[in-house]
C-alpha positions as CSV (number, residue, x, y, z in Angstrom):
1,X,20.8,-5.1,-0.7
2,X,18.7,-7.0,2.0
3,X,17.4,-10.2,1.6
4,X,14.4,-11.6,3.7
5,X,14.1,-15.4,4.1
6,X,11.0,-17.3,4.5
7,X,10.8,-21.1,4.4
8,X,10.5,-21.6,0.7
9,X,11.2,-18.2,-0.7
10,X,13.6,-15.1,-0.5
11,X,12.7,-11.5,-0.9
12,X,15.4,-9.4,-2.4
13,X,15.2,-5.8,-1.8
14,X,15.3,-4.0,-5.0
15,X,15.1,-0.5,-3.4
16,X,12.4,2.1,-4.0
17,X,10.2,3.0,-6.9
18,X,11.3,5.9,-9.1
19,X,8.9,8.1,-6.9
20,X,10.9,6.8,-3.8
21,X,7.6,6.4,-2.0
22,X,7.3,2.6,-1.8
23,X,9.8,-0.4,-2.1
24,X,10.0,-3.4,-4.3
25,X,11.2,-7.1,-3.7
26,X,12.1,-9.6,-6.1
27,X,10.8,-13.1,-5.0
28,X,13.0,-16.0,-5.7
29,X,12.7,-19.7,-5.1
30,X,15.2,-20.9,-2.1
31,X,15.5,-24.2,-4.3
32,X,17.3,-23.2,-7.7
33,X,16.9,-19.4,-7.2
34,X,14.3,-18.9,-9.9
35,X,12.5,-15.5,-9.9
36,X,8.8,-16.1,-9.0
37,X,7.7,-12.6,-9.2
38,X,7.7,-9.4,-7.7
39,X,6.2,-7.6,-4.6
40,X,5.3,-4.1,-5.3
41,X,2.9,-1.4,-4.0
42,X,-0.5,-1.5,-5.9
43,X,-2.0,2.1,-5.3
44,X,-5.6,1.3,-6.6
45,X,-5.7,-1.1,-3.5
46,X,-3.3,0.9,-1.3
47,X,-1.2,-2.3,-0.5
48,X,1.6,-4.3,-1.6
49,X,0.6,-7.1,-4.0
50,X,2.6,-10.3,-5.3
51,X,2.8,-10.2,-9.2
52,X,3.9,-13.7,-10.3
53,X,6.4,-14.4,-13.2
54,X,5.0,-16.5,-16.0
55,X,5.1,-19.4,-15.8
56,X,5.2,-20.1,-12.3
57,X,3.4,-22.7,-9.9
58,X,2.8,-22.3,-6.3
59,X,1.5,-24.3,-3.5
60,X,0.0,-23.4,-0.3
61,X,3.2,-23.3,1.8
62,X,4.8,-21.1,-0.6
63,X,1.9,-18.9,-1.0
64,X,1.7,-18.5,2.8
65,X,5.1,-17.3,2.9
66,X,4.8,-14.7,0.4
67,X,1.2,-13.7,1.8
68,X,2.8,-13.3,5.3
69,X,5.5,-11.2,3.7
70,X,3.1,-8.9,1.8
71,X,0.9,-8.3,5.1
72,X,4.0,-7.5,7.1
73,X,5.3,-4.9,4.3
74,X,2.0,-3.4,3.9
75,X,1.5,-2.9,7.5
76,X,5.0,-1.5,7.9
77,X,4.4,1.0,5.2
78,X,1.0,2.2,6.6
79,X,2.6,2.6,9.9
80,X,5.5,4.7,8.5
81,X,3.1,6.6,6.7
82,X,0.7,7.6,9.5
83,X,4.0,8.5,11.5
84,X,4.9,11.3,9.3
């Protein structure tokens, strides 16, 4: 299990979806380890998205960490897809 660290959150690789085409990551707070949500592929938008857990609250720095991770994951997925 691979974990990616950002300033405020950790992204824990949960493996691929049942189809095996895309990955999923659990997002956890580095302070306290609470589950904040999950990053997974959203087919209608053709990109990774963050789906927050309820109830969670975010401030701008945490959201930047999540947005940067999503952007990088989407870019990597699209590059790998075009290389096939």
